[in-house]
N, C-alpha and C positions, 0 to 999 in steps of 0.2 A: 483819494484825490479831492473829494468833497467833504464838507463839514458833517454830513449825515444828520444835519439838523433841518429836516424837511419842513417847509411851511407853504401852505396854499397862499399864493399871492395873486391869483387871478381866478375869477369865476365867470363862466359863460352860460347864458341861457338865451332862449329865443323869445323876444318880446313881441306881443301881439300888436299889430297895426291894421287899421281898416275895419270897416263895419262887418264884413263877411266872416272875419275870423280866420281867413286863410292866408292873409298877408302878415308878414312879420320881419323883424330885423334881428340880427345877432347883437346881443348886448353883453359887453364885457365889464365886469365889476373888479375894482382893485381891492384886495384884501390886505388890511394892515397887519403888522407883526412880523417878527423874524425868528420866533422860537416856539416851543411848545406851551408857552404861557398864553392862556386863552383871553388875552386882552387886545383890544383893538376892535375895529368894525369893518363891515363891508361897505365901502364908500358908494354912495348913490342908491343904496338899498332902502326903499321906503317901507313903512309898516304894512301897507296894503300888499306890497310885493312879498313880504315875509309870510303873510297870511294866505297868499295865493297858492293854489294847488301845485303849480309848477315848482316853486321854491320849497314847498313842503315835501314834495316827492324827492327833490335833490337832497335835502337835509336828511330825510329818512334813509335814503340809500347810503349816505355817508355814515350814519349812526349804526345801521343794522348790518350792512355788508362790511363788517369790521371786527377784528379780534383784538385790537389794541386797547390799552387803558392808559388814561392820563391821571396822575395823582399828584398831590401836593405834599411833599415830605421834606423835612429839614430845611424849610424856607425856599424850596425850589420846585418847579413843575417838572416832573419826570415822566417818561413813557415806559410802558412794558409792551413789547410787541414790535411789529414792523414799523419803521419810521414813516412810511407812506400812509399807513392806516392811522397812525397817531396824528398825522397832519390833518386827515379828514375829520377826526374827532374834534380837533381844535377848531376847525372850520364850523362845525355844528354849533359850538359855543358862541362863535362870533356872529353867526346868523341869528341865533336866539329865537325867542317866541314873543310875539306881542301879547299884551294884556296878561302877562305872567310876571309875578313878583321876582325880582332878581335873587340870586343866591345869597343866603344869609352870611356865609363865611367864605374865606378864601379856599378852604378845603372843598367846599361844595362846588365852587366855580370850575373845578377841574373837569367835571363831567355832568354838570347840572342839566343842561338842555338835552344832551345825549341820553341821559337816563330817562328823562321825561318822554322823549320820542320812542325809546326802546320799550318803555313800559306798556305801550299800546300794542306790542307785537310779541309773539313767541316764536323763536326759531325752531323750525321743524327739521330742516336738513341743510347741509352745506355741499355745494358743488365746487369742489376744490379747484384751484387754479391749475391750468395745464398749458404747456407751451404751444400746443396746437391751436387752441382757441384764444389764448392770451387774455383770459378773463376768469373771474370767479364770481359766484353768486350764492345767495342764501334764500331758502324757501321759508317764509314766515307766515304765521296765521294771525289775523287781526283779532284782538281780544273783544272788540265791540261788535264786529259783523260776522266773525267766524269764517271770513273769506281768506283764501290763500293768495299770496303774491310772491313774485320772484324779484329780488333786488340784485342788480348786476353792476359790476365795475370792471374795467379792463382797458386794453390799448385801443385808442380811437379807431385806428385803421382796421381793427378786427371787429369791434363792436358795431360801428356805424353800418357796415354792409348787412348786418343781421337785424337792424332796426326797421320795422315796417311803419312806425308812427313817430310823430314828433310832438312833444308836449311843450306848449308855450308857458310863459311865466304866470299867466292868469289861470292856468289849468286847462285851457282849450287844447284838444288833441286833434292833430291833422295827420294826413297820410304823408309819410316820408317820400320825397321825390328825389330823383337824381340831381336836380338843381340844388336842393337843400343839402344833399350829401357833399356836393362839390363845395358849397359855401362853408360848411362845417369842416371839411377837410382842409380847405385853405386857411381857416381860422386856427386849427390846432397845429398845422405846419408852421404858421407864422409864430405861434406861441413857442413851439419847439426850438425855433432858431434863437430865442432870447438868451439863454435856453431855459425852458420850463419842461418838467416831466408832466405829460398830459394824461389824464384819465377821463374816459367817457363813462357816464353814469346812465343807467337805464332801468326800467321796470317792466315786468310782464304780469298783468293783472287778470288776464283771461286766457283761455285755451291752454291750460296747463296739463291737460291730458291726465295721465296716471297720478300726477301730483296734485290734482285739483282738490281731492277730499282727504289728503293726509292731515291728520289732526294732532298727533302726539309725536314728540321727538323720540327716535329710536324704535318706533312702532310702524314702520313702513310696510305696506302690503308687499308680498313677494315680487310681484311684477315691477312695482316701483323701486324696490330694493335692487333688483337686477338691472334696472335702467340706470340708477345712480352709481352702481358699482362698476359700470363699464365706462372708462374715460372717453372712449370713442363716441359714445352716444350722448354725452353731455352737450355737445355743440348743437344737437338736434333739439334739446330742451330750450336752449338759449336762442330761439328764433322768433321772429315776429314781435320783437320787443318795442318798447316806447322809449325813445331817447329823451332824457330830461336835462342834460347839461354836460359841460366840460369843466374840469378843474385843472389849473396849472400850478404845479408844485415846484418851488424853488429849492434847489439843494446846491448852494453856491460852492465854487471851488475854494479850497482853503487859500488864504492869501499868500502863503509861502510855497505853494505847489508850483506855480510857473517858474520861479527861480530854481526850484529843485529839479524840474524837468530839464532846464537849460544846463544845470550841472551834470545831469546824466548824459546829455548829448555831448558835452565836452569830455566827459570821462569815457566815452565810447560805449555807453550803455543805452540800448534802444528800448523804448517803452511801447508796449502794445496794450491798448485799452480794450477790454471785453466787457460789455454791458448789456443789460436787457432793455435799455431805452430805445426809442425810435432813432432812425438814422439822423434826423435833423437835430434832435436833442444831443445825441452822442457826438456829432460833429461840432456842435456849438460848445459843448463842455470841453472837448478835446482842444479846440482853439483857445478857449479861456485858459486852459492849463498849459498851452504851448506844446501839446503833443503833436498837433498839426499846426503848421505855420499859417499866418494870416492870408497868404497867397496860394495856399494849397487848395486844389479842387477836392471834390468828394471821391476822387479816384482811389483814395486810400481808406475809404469807409466802406465796409462790406456788411451787408444785411444777411443774417442767418448763415446758411451754408454756401452762399454764392462764391466765396473765396475758393472753396474746394472744387468748384466747377472750372477753375482756370487751369491751363496747362501746368504740369508739374514743374517745369523749368521756370515759368513765370512765378509760381508760388514760392519756389526756393529763392528766387531773386528778390522778391518783395520781403520775405522773412529775414533775409540777411542784409538788406540795405535800407529799409524804410521803417518809419514809425506808422503803425497801423491802428485802425479802430474797427472793432467788430461789434455790431449791435444786433439786438434780438437773437443773441447767441444761445444755443442749447448747451447743457452741461457737457455732452459728449464732444462738442466742438472744442472746448478748452483742452480736453485730453488729446484730441487729434493735433491741435496746434503745438502742444508741448512735445509730443512724440516727434513731430516733424522738425521742430527746432533742435531737439536733442540729436536727431539723426544727422543734422547738419553740423554737429559738433558744438552747438551753442550751450552755454550754461543758462538755464531758464529758471528764474524765480517767479513765483506766482502768489498773489494775495487773494484771499477769499474769506467769506464769513458765514456762508450758508451750509446747510447739510449737503446740498447737491454739489458744493465745491470740494468736498472731501476727497473724491477719487482723483481730481486734478491736483489737489495739494499733495497727495501722496506721489503722483506721477512727476511732479516738478523736481528740478534739481534742488531747489530750496523752496519749501512750502511755508508761506507766512500767513498765519491766521490773525484775525482782528481780536484784540483783547477785550474791547468794550462791546462791540456789536456782534462779535463772532459767537457761533454756537459751540457747545462743548464738543460736538462731533468734529467740527472743523479744527478746533484747537488740538484735539487728539491726533488728527491726521497730519497736522503741520509739523515742520521741523522747528519753527520758532513762533512765538506769539508777539504781535506788535501791541505793546501795552496801551498806547495812546491813539491807535487807529489813524495815524498820520503818515502820509507818504513821505513827507520830508524827513521823518525819523529813519526811514529805510535808507535814504540817501546819506544821512549823517552816519548811519551804521557802516555803509560802504566806505565812506571817507575814513572812519575810525579803523575799519578793518585794514585798509591800505596802510594807514599810519602804523598800526601794530605790526603788520608784516614787514614794513620798512625798518622799524625799530628792532624787530627780531633779527633781521639780516645785519643790522649795524652792530649789535652786541656779539653776534656769532662771528662776524668778520673781524671784529676787534680782538676777541679772544683767540681765534685761530691764528691771526697775524702775530700776536704777541707770543703765542706758544711756538710758532714756527721760528720766530726770532731767537727764542731761547734754545731751541733744538739746534739751529744753525750755529749759534755761539759755542755750544758744547762740542758739536761735531767738528767745527772748524778748528777749534783749539787742539782737539785730539789729533786731527789730520796734520796740523802744522807742528805737532810735537811740543806744544807749549805747556807750561804749568797750568794747573786747574784755574780757569778764569773765574768761575762761580762755583762755590761750594754747595752741597745739598741744602744747607740751611738758607743760603741766599735764594736758591730756586724755590724753596718752599715759601719763603717770605714774599717773593714776587707773585707767585700764583695765588696765595691766599689773601694777602693784604693789599698788594698793589693793583692786581687785576680786578678783584671782586667789586669794589665800590663803583669804579667807572662803568663797568659792564652793566651793573644794575641801573645806574643812572641813565644809561643810553636807552633804556626802556621807556623813558619819559620824554624823549625827543619830540618837539612839536612837529606836526605834519609839514611836509614841504609845501610851499605856496602853490606849486603846480601839480600837487598830488592828484587832484581830480581833473587833470588835463592830459593824463597819460592813458593810453589804451589799456584795457584790462589784460592782465597776464593770463595765459592759458592754464587750465587746471593741471596740465602735465608739465608745466615749466619747472625746471629744476631750481632748487634753492641756490646751488652753486653752479654758475655758468662758466664757460671757458675763460671769459674775461675776468671773472672773480678769481679763478685760479691764477691768472697772470698777476692780479693785484696781490694775492697771497704771496706769490713767489718774489715779486719785486719788493714789497714793503717788508715782509718777513725776512727776506734775504738781507736787506739793508740793515735792519735792526740787529741781526746776528753779526754781520760784518763790522758795523760800527761799534758794537760792544767789545769785540775782540780788538778792533783798532784802537779804542781808547786804552785798553789793557796794555797793548804793545807800546803805545805812545808814552804811557806813564813810565814804563821800564826804560825807554830811551832817555827820558828826562832824568832818570836816576843814574845814567851813565852806563847802562848795560847794553851792549850792541846786539844787533839781531843774531849775529853768529853765535854768541854765547847763549842767548835766550833760546834759540832753536835747538841747542845741544845741552840744555840745562841738566839733563840726566847724567852728563859726564863731568859734573862739577867736582867730583872727588879727585879728579886728575889735575885740577887747577890749584894745586897747593901753593904754587908760587904767586898766584894772582892776589892782588890786594883786595881785602873785603870791601865791598861797595857800601858807601854810606846811604842812609835812607831817612827821609824826614817823615816821622810818624808821631802822632800824639803830641805834636808841637815841639819835639826835640829831635836832635840829630842822633840817629842810632847807628852804631857800627857793629858789624857781625863778626863773629870769631872766624868764620869761614865763608867762602863764596856760596856754598850750598844753602846757607840759611836764607839767602835772598829769594830762593825758589821753593824750598821744601818746608820752611817753617811758616806757621800762620802769621807771625810777626813780619816776616820777610815779604809776604804777598799782601800785607795789610792795605797799603795805599793803592797799588794797582787794582786790586779786587774792589776796593771802595769806589774808585773812579769808574771801573767797568759797570758795577752794579748801579751807580748813580746815573750813568749814561743810559743804561737799559730802562731804568725807572722813568727818566725824563722822556725818552722816546715813547714809552707806552702811554704816558700822560698826554703827550702831543698827539699821538695816534687817537686817543679817546676824544680830544678836543676837535680833531678833524672829522670824527665820526658823527658829529651833530647832524650831518647830511651825507648821504652816500654819493651825491652828484653835485650839490651846490657848493660853490666856493665859500671859504670862510669870510670873504669880503661881502657876500650876499647873505649868508646865514652864519653869523658869528657864534662862538661858543656860548655867550651869555643868553642866547635864545633858549637854552635849557639850564635853568638855575640849579637843578638837581645835579647836572653834570659838573658844574663848577664846584659844588660841594663834594661830589664824588672824586674829583681830582685833588682838591685841597686836602682832604682828610688823609689819603695815602702819602702825600708829600710831607705833611706834618709828622706822620709816623716815621717816615724815612729820615727826616731831619733829626728826630729824636734818637733814632738808632745810630746816627752818625755822631751826634754831639753830646749825648748823655753817656758818660763813661761806662756805667754798669751795662747799659744796653749795647754799647759798642763792643765791650768785651764778650758779651754773649754771642753777638752776630759776627764777631771777628772783623770789625770795620774800624776805620780811622777817620777823624774829622778832615774835611777838605778845606784847602786854602782857596783864596780868590782865584789864583792861577789854575787850580784844579777845576774849579767851576767853569772857568773859561774853556778848558779842555772839554768838559761835559757839553757845554753849549755848542762848541764847534762840531762835535760829532753827532749831536742829537738834532740840531735845527734843520739840517737838510731834509729830514723826514717830512716836514711840512711842505716843502717844494715838491717832493716826490708825490705826496698825496694830492696836491693841487693839479699836477700834470695827469695823474690817473683819473681824477674827476672829470677833466676835459674829455678823456676817452669815454667815460660813462655817459656824459651828456651827448656826445656824438652818436653813440650806439642807440641811446633812447630816441634821438631825433630821427634816426634812420629806421 
């Protein structure tokens, strides 16, 4: 949803006021820059403030309580590690150090001041982040004094209550009071609504207990080792801290996300946002992204596991009707939500990038890992990998998937309809006792040459304009619906009947009545009958006996040519109508798919070649058609377009209902 290009845009400290050193005011600084490039400054930050103990403590926490690295490679500043921590490293470079020569090269500027601050300390131990305390810290030993200090960063609502002291910008430390907690809480809540992701920074320089005298990394005394190995006891270590400041990190929504969310809403896809941010930040980002509407209250924003405290019926109602936001969520919350959605018959896709997302990615109907920011564990657990980490790409994939499904239906329906028409033509002629309407070579020609190119071209149909305004189809919805069977029967039936009808009509034009045609097998008893003339190959042909008009290839030459041409024309018209399954040709004309025009033109050219090039006509037992014959073909083939348009009206009605 967001760019994942996190940048510290706001820095908050408490500035000393008054002679007694106990009065102060909250001071917010604006930080320039929008990327991991360490260029820009902290507006309003004076040299004496940089040198003050308060700002030094803040910059030291940002530099030391951090595992990210910023580097300059191939002409760009890039990060290795978590984007939040990388943003803190960039902030250290922007704060800088007074009376210090600037970095000599661009490469050095990536971590110049961070390295200088880190050189004064040695990390002894790391207190990893936990969901319970919502913070992490590092224990470091000063190279100059040999004194240990704990540097902490975490969620303000979790860190502030555990701070017993407050450090002002000049280094003055006063006791934290409820009044100051309320002021600072109001400050970070206001920042969260912008929205900024807020982090509280703190230090603990005294009363470290078992950690007071730890001097070497990896050489913790047994009791200290036991203390740090128990996640439940870490919150006891991070007590009595000194608050040094707040940072507000901007991770703006991608510009294309709001429109993508609106597309999802129109397509019947509901978006549920799950984040570790605070409620204020999560709600603000959700509104920026249009997951929550501008007039929605926070009734759709749930903190932690409070959603699961609601009555089951209310949970199910929210999950099936609303866009929801879950903040400060635990990894197991994601799995519970997915299981609940799936139990309600929903198809649930989930995105994730961290190691702790892997179980939920496996649980999801479609697990989607991030290709850029995702861990290898998440990629292995997911069903697919999003190469550009962009939510809009998922929406585009949904649209493309719907288009592919619609195109697949189009060419399947086209092929089945054509084959039904051919079967009906053969079956009907046999049932009526007619001579063979289409020979084996004709049927092979139609199936291999005439049907293939249009069917292939239908795979390139452009998406319907309202493709993303239809409700999602169920995972168990059949490819062939009852109405599809009706369309097969009506269209395929007409193709077969029209093919036989053109064959009969041509014999009628030749002067052979229906009575003789239906009893053509008795032609040997018609010795007294005059041999019927037949116009074929541009000349009037007379047969030695009436049976030649029905039994010889030459006798059936013109009727079979007209019937085959009628069948080919109808199949090409059916292909042109298949550019959309429901939209009229007036709204979506055939030239919307240029490949289809080529796919129709090519078989027609081959068919004309088979009719009018003598060697090919002899091979396929066909005769060239006159203008009058083509009028016959048009009369029998053209009604198919009207039939298809009427059937499309039925499709639109069913979709609307």
